MIBALO-132767 format. One record per residue: x, y, z of N, C-alpha, C in turn. Coordinates in steps of 0.1 Angstrom, whole numbers, plus 5000, padded with zeros to 4 digits. Example, Ala and Ser with C-alpha at 12.3 -4.5 7.8 and 13.67 -1.06 7.14 Angstrom:
# MIBALO-132767
513249435078512349555078513249675078;512849785071513749895071512950005079;
# end
This chain:
# MIBALO-132767
445478670384444878560389443578570392;442678420393441478450395441578390409;439978410419439678330430440478260434;440178140426440778000431442078020431;443078070417444378040421444878180431;444178250436444978340447444378270458;443678170463443678130474444577970472;444977920461446077800460446977890462;447378000457448678060463449278070477;447778150480448178140497448178000502;447677900500447777810507449477750508;449777790496451077720492452277820498;451877920506452978020516453877970524;452977860532453977790541455177710538;454977690525456177600521457177680516;457077800512458377880510458778010516;458478030528458578150539458578110553;458878190559458578170574458178310584;458078290594457578420602458478540605;457978640606458978760605458478860615;459178960620459279040632457979140629;457479180638456279330633456679410625;458379420622458579550616458279530601;458479410596458279350585456879380582;455579350588454379380585454279540586;454479590594454179720594454779810580;455979760578456779820563455479800553;454879690549454179650541452879730543;452379750559451579810559451380000553;452480010557453180120555452880160538;453280040533453380050516452380050511;450679960518449279970514448480120520;449180180524448980330526447680330540;448880200549447980220564446580190568;445980090557444680080560444280050573;444879990580444279960597443880080603;444180200600443880350608442780370604;441980310597440680370591439480360599;439980280610438480220618438780160631;438080180644438580180652438980000656;439879960664440279790668440079790683;439379650682439279600694440179470692;441579480704442579370699442179260710;442079120703441879010716442878910713;443778870724444378750722443878670738;444378540737444378460751445178280740;444578210752444478080748443378030744;442078000751440977950748439978060750;438978060742437978190742437978300732;439278330726438978430722438378450710;438378330700436978400691435878380693;435478320707433878350710433778460715;434978540721434778690728434878760715;435478740707435378810694433778800685;433278720686431878670680430878750686;430978770701430178820712430178990709;431579050707432079170705431479240694;431379160681430879190667429579170667;428979060673427579080676426579170681;427379240694427279340700426979480693;428379470684428479590678427379600667;427479490658425779530650424479510656;424479490666422979530672423079670676;424079740681423979850681424079930669;423979880656423979950644425180000633;426479970642427580010639427979890625;428479930615429479830606430379820612;430679670609431879590620432579470610;433879470611434179360605435079270616;435179140616435579060623436878930612;437778980621439278890615439278790624;439178660624439478550630440478410624;440778340631441478220623441078080635;441277970628441477910615440077930609;439777890598438577880586438377730585;436877730588436677540591436477530571;435677600564435377530555436177620541;435677750544436677840533437177940536;438177980530439378110535438278240537;437578250530436578370532436578400546;435978260555435178270567436278380575;437378390574438478480581437678640585;437578670574436878820568435078860571;434878870580433278860584432979030581;431979090575431479170571430179200578;430079240586428279250593428379090593;427279030589426878900590427778770579;428178870568428678780557429778760558;430078650552432078660550432378740535;433278780537433978860524433378790507;433278840501433078780487434278800481;433978680471435078620467435878760455;435178850449435478970442436479060448;436079110463436679190474438179080477;437778950480438778880486440278880475;439978890461440878870450441279030451;440779130451440879240448441879300463;441679240473442779270486443579160482;443979030474444878980474446079030466;445179090451445779170442446779270451;445879350455446579470460447779460470;447679350482449079290486449779250481;449879150470450679150463451379190459;450979310451451879410447452779480450;452279520469452979560479454079470480;453679330483454779240486455779230479;455579260461456379220450457379340449;456979460456458179560454458879540465;458479500479459079490487460379340488;459679280482460579160477461779210470;461279280455462179340446463479430455;463379470465464179550475465279450479;464779290482465679230492464779160504;463679180504462879160517462179030516;461678960524461478830519459778810520;459078740514457478700515456878700527;456078760529455578780546454878620546;454878580558453878420561452478430559;452078320556450678300557449778390561;449978360578449178440584449378600582;450378640582450578770580449978850564;450178750553449678770540447878780544;447078710550445678690556445578850562;446378880572446378980584446179090572;446979110565447579250557446279260545;445879170539444679130528443179200540;443379110553441979170557441879330562;442979390562443379560564442879600551;443079580543442579620533441079610529;440479480532439279430529438079540541;438579530553438179610560437579760559;438979830556438979970549438180000539;438479880527437579910513436179930516;435779830527434179800531433779930539;434780010546434080130551433580100565;434280010570433579970585434080050595;433180060607433780140616434080080628;434079990630435179870642435379750635;436379720638437279600633437379500649;436879390648437479300659438579230656;439879200663441079170653441379060666;441378920657441778830669443478810664;444178740673445778730671445878600666;446678610661447078470658447678370666;449078360666449678260679450278380687;449978330698450778470707450178610708;451178690706450778800710451478920706;452778920715453878990713454378990701;454578900694455078900681454378860670;453378870674451578850665451878940655;451878890643451479000631450379120635;449579080641448779190643449179270656;449979260661450479380674451079450667;450979500651451679640645450579750652;449379680652448179810655448579860669;448680010664449480090675448380140688;447180190681446080280688444680210689;444680070693443480000698442380040707;440980050704439880130714440480050725;440479910727440879850740441579700736;442479640744442779510747442179400753;442079270751441079190758442079040758;442679020771443378880771442378770776;441878660769440978570773441778460786;441078360789441878260796443178230789;443878190797445778120794445478000802;445877920794446377800794447577740785;447977620789449577560782448977500768;449277580758449077550743450577570737;450877520724451877610718453077630725;453777550736454777580747455977590735;455977540725457277530717457777690714;456477750711456777880708456478000714;455677940730455178070738456078050753;456277930755456677880769456177790777;456977750786456577640794455477610806;455577780809454577810821453777950819;452577910825451778010824451878130823;452978160832453378250833454078330822;454978250815455678300801454578310791;453678220792452878220781451778350783;451378410796450678520801451378620793;452778630797453678720791453578740778;453778670768453578660750452278730751;451278650757449878750752449878890759;450078910770450479050770450979150766;452079100756452179180747451479250738;450179220735449579350726449279460736;449079450750448979570759449879730755;448879800752449179890748449480050756;450780190755450480240767448780310769;448480330779447280370779446280350773;445980220771444880160762444580070774;442980110775442480010785442579820784;442679750793442979580790441979540798;440979450793440279390798440879240799;440879140811441478990810440578910819;440978810818440378740825441378730838;440778750853441278720862441778620872;441178490864441078340876441978320876;442878260864444178220869445178320873;445478330890446478440893447578480887;448378330888449678360880449378400866;448478420855448478490844448078620850;447078640855446578770862447678830867;448478800873449678890878450578950866;450978850858451578920846450878970838;449878960833448779080830448579210834;448579230845448479340859449579430858;450679330859451879380859452379490847;452179410838452479510822451579620821;450379610827449679720825449979830832;450579790844450979910852452280000848;452879890841454079960835453880030821;452880020816452580070804451380170809;450780200823450080290823448480270817;447980160815447580090805446280080819;444780160818444280090827443579980829;443379850838443179720835442079690843;441279590840440279540847440079410847;439879330853440079170858438579140858;438179050849436778920853437278880863;436478870871436678790884435178700887;435378550886434578430886433378490896;433478590906432078620911431378700906;431678770892430678870882429578780876;429778650875428578610865428078490874;427078450873426078310880425578280872;425478140870424678080858422878030865;422078050858420778060860420177920856;420177890843419477760839420577720828;420777610823421577560817420977430805;420677440796419477340789419977330775;419277240769419977210751419577330742;418977410745418777540741419877680741;420477630756421577740756421477790774;421977870778422277930791422078050796;421478070804420678230811421578210822;422278350823423178400839423078530839;423078610854423278670858424678730858;425078900850426078950850426279090860;426979100869426679170881428279300876;428179390872428779450868428879620881;429979580889430479710899429179690910;428079800912427579790926426279780919;426179760903424679790901423779650901;422879610902421379550896422079470888;421979310893422679220883421679230867;422379190859421679220845421879030839;420479010834420278860829420878880816;421478800810422178790798421978620795;421478610779421178470776422178440763;422978290764423778290750422978160744;423678120733422678040727423877920724;424577910738425377750737424877690751;425377560748425577520759426177500771;427677520767428977530777429077590787;428977570795428977690808430677790812;431377750801432877820799432077900791;431377920782431078030776430478170784;430078120794429578260806430678360805;432278280808433178350809433178450798;433378390787433678440774432778560769;431478550771430178670769430378700780;430978700792431178800805432178880798;433278860795434678930791434179010776;433578990770433079090759431779150765;431279110771430079230780430779320787;431779270796432579380803433279490797;433679420784434179530776433879640771;432279590762431579690761431179780767;430679740782430479830796431179920795;432779890796434179960798433980060786;433580040778433580120763432380210764;431380220769429980280771429880420764;430780470770431180640766431480640751;432180540747432680560727431580490721;430980400726429980300715428680360719;428280400731426880430736425780340734;425980220728424880120727424080120739;422780080741421880070752422079950757;422079950770422379820778421579700770;419979710766419479600765419679580751;420379640741420579630732421779530731;422779540739423779470742423579330743;422679300754422279200760421579110746;420779170736420379120727421679090713;422779170713423779110705424378990709;424678990724424778840731424278710728;422778750727421778630727421878600709;422278720702421978650683423178620680;424478600691425778550689425978420676;426778430669426778310659428478310661;428778160664429878110659430277970658;430377930648430377810642431577730649;430977590650431777460655432677480668;431777560677432077610688430877580699;431277440702429777430709428377450703;428377440688427777450684426677350681;424977400680423977270679423877290664;424077210656423977180642422577130639;422377020647421276930646420476910655;419376900659418776880673419376750682;420276770692421076710702422076660690;422676750685423776730677424776840682;426276830684427176940688428176930681;428677040679430077010672431077130680;431977060688433077120692434477120687;434977250683436577220680437577210688;437077180702438477170711439477060709;440977150711441777050707443177050711;442877140725443777120735443077100747;444377050759444176980770442877090777;443377240780441877320784441077300773;440777300766439477280757438877170757;439677070759438776930762438376930772;438976960787438776980801437577050800;437277170791435877240795434677160783;435377100775434277020764433576920778;434676850784433976740791433276760802;433476890809432576960818431276990814;431177030798430077060794428676940793;429876830786428976690781428576610792;429676620803429376530816427876620825;427776750825426376800827425276710820;424876710809423976610801424076540803;425576420805425576270806424476240817;424576340827423476290841421976250834;421776300823419976260819419876240806;421276210802420676190784422376070780;422176000773422675900766423875960756;425175950759426176050749426975940743;426775980729427675930715428776060713;429875960713431176100709431676050692;431676140686432576070673433976200675;434676110674436076180679437376150665;437976300662439376270654440276340664;441676340659442576430662443576480656;444676530651445676510647447276530653;448076450647448976370655449976510666;449976650663450976700674450076750682;449076670685448176680703448076610706;447876610721448076520730446676480729;446476350719444976320722445176170727;446076100734446075980745445376070753;445676190759445776230771443976300773;443576310762442376360755441376280757;441476170751440676020751440475970763;441675970773441375970787440575980794;440576150793439976240798438576230792;438176200781436576210778436176050782;436675980782436475820793435675840808;436775900813436975880826435975980831;435876110821434776220821433376190820;433176140809431976120807431175980805;432175890803431575750800430375690791;430875790778429875770764429475620763;428075660760427775460756428075450743;428775540734429275510722430175600715;431275540710432375630702432575550691;432375640680433075650664433975740664;435275660660436575720659436675750644;436775850637437375870623438675930624;438875940610440476070611440376160603;441276230598441576380593443076350583;442276310571443876270558444476410558;445576360557446876490554448276460565;449076550563450476530569450576510581;449376530590448876530608448176400607;447776310602446576200602447076130615;446276070623445975970632445075880629;445575790628444375660620443375610631;442375610624440875600627441175480640;441775360634441675260643442875270656;443675370653444675370668443675470678;442875570670442275620679440875530689;440575450680439475330685440475250696;441475200692441975160701442375220717;442675350716442875390724441775410734;440675450728439275470738438975330746;439075210737438975090741440075070757;441075120752441675060766441875150777;441175270773440675400783439275330792;439075230784437775180792436375200784;436475260771435375270765434575170760;433275160756432475100752431875080741;431675010733431075030717431675130708;432775070708433875140700433875100685;433975220676434175170664434675260654;435675210646436475300639435875330625;435875410620435175410608436075550602;436675520594438275610586437475760580;436175700572435575800560434775920570;434776010573434276110582432776120579;432076120565430476120563430376010570;430875860564430175770573429975720586;431475830592431475770607430575890614;430076000609428876090612427675990611;427275930598426175850595426175790609;427275690610427275620622426875630634;427575730640427075790651426075880653;425375930644424075950644422975890644;423275730638422475610640422475570656;423775560661423675580677422775670687;422975780682422575880691421375860701;420375800687418875790693418375910698;417675920712417176010720418076110723;419676040724420476120737421176250727;422376260731423576380725424476310717;424676360708426076340701426876480701;428276450705428776550706430476520697;430676580686431476600679433176640679;434176590684434876670692436176620689;437476730689438876660691439476760678;438776800671439676890662439077010653;438977120650438977190642438777170627;439677120622439677040609438376930607;437976870619437076760622435576850620;435476950626434677050628433977120615;435277140607435277170592434577090585;434976990585434376860574433276850577;432676850594431476800593430576940593;430877040590429777150587429677130574;430677090563430477140551429377020550;429776830558429176770550427376750557;427576800568425976860573424776960565;425477060560425177140549424477100538;425376980530424876930519423676840523;423976810534422476640539421676740539;421676860544420476930544419676950533;420476990521419977000510419476890503;419676750504419476660499418376620499;
# end
């Protein structure tokens, strides 16, 4: 197979297999020589913010001079985005090599009567091969859905486990309550391995703390009083972080969303707890935080143009909090799309009530989960939105919204799929 054929094969996997227990993944890794044992792993789970936390950790380790791999999902434009080696996506040749090696192990296992790995399981297996072949020293590993039964949870000896903020999402798989969801996320905790977690939601924190005690895992909760905002501008946020009784340290992040203080603090808190291992000077850690790049998550892509992949209730609530801050002094334009399995009517109401945007352009992401642009526009109008227009074509919708922006700010939100399409289009637009 060539690279394109390999990608096409992977994208077809959801049609002919299902999710498997961790033992299935563990056996395939064993047949591949257990590549996951070749590097130190920091394992990250949570509902919101886990990708951002991974990006901050990755950037700090790179700033400290380490070779580091980053495994995240989903991808916005190309599947290679899921595997970062340093600051670069994995090259097509190594991606194909990893696919070929993984498929050999899969074919052998299937010949003995086992089933084909799931989409995410296949990508995880490939990632472990990619990072071993690249001889990285560290890997930042983001879970997929959940934690306890996640394919990534076969990693037995991570350096640390991190659990980000917990909210209700994927309730059909993880449970209906915060406590149930936290229990699934806490499934990544390993005996004796330190766990660093967001302690703001007591219901979740109690579950995580209890599981850590059961496994004699040192547990460190990030509390809200540990970080304090100093400034929040279009360029980013400066805030202070307080570690134990030390003098507060000032950290800068290149994002405008206040909730990113928590994500950056969780990553920085983890690295401070692991100082004896990595020995990176604190000033270099701060530099790594400042240089973090995390596409499609409150990312400023053009002056006054922000793309955010917020796509669930908690994500949209945090987006509204950010946009409302800037709405005090700026006219706000919204470009919005959603997929049908999200609670988009509630999201739309929250955006209108919280931001009162001056202009709205509704668009659509084509495919099996499409919500027509006209339906979205009508929901914005019913919620009280003014100057609402439906434009099904994403590129035309962006140009329409950009023309309405003027000297104000344009937020493109509602779906990671929208974020991906816009990132690709704006990249082409810049080169024209």
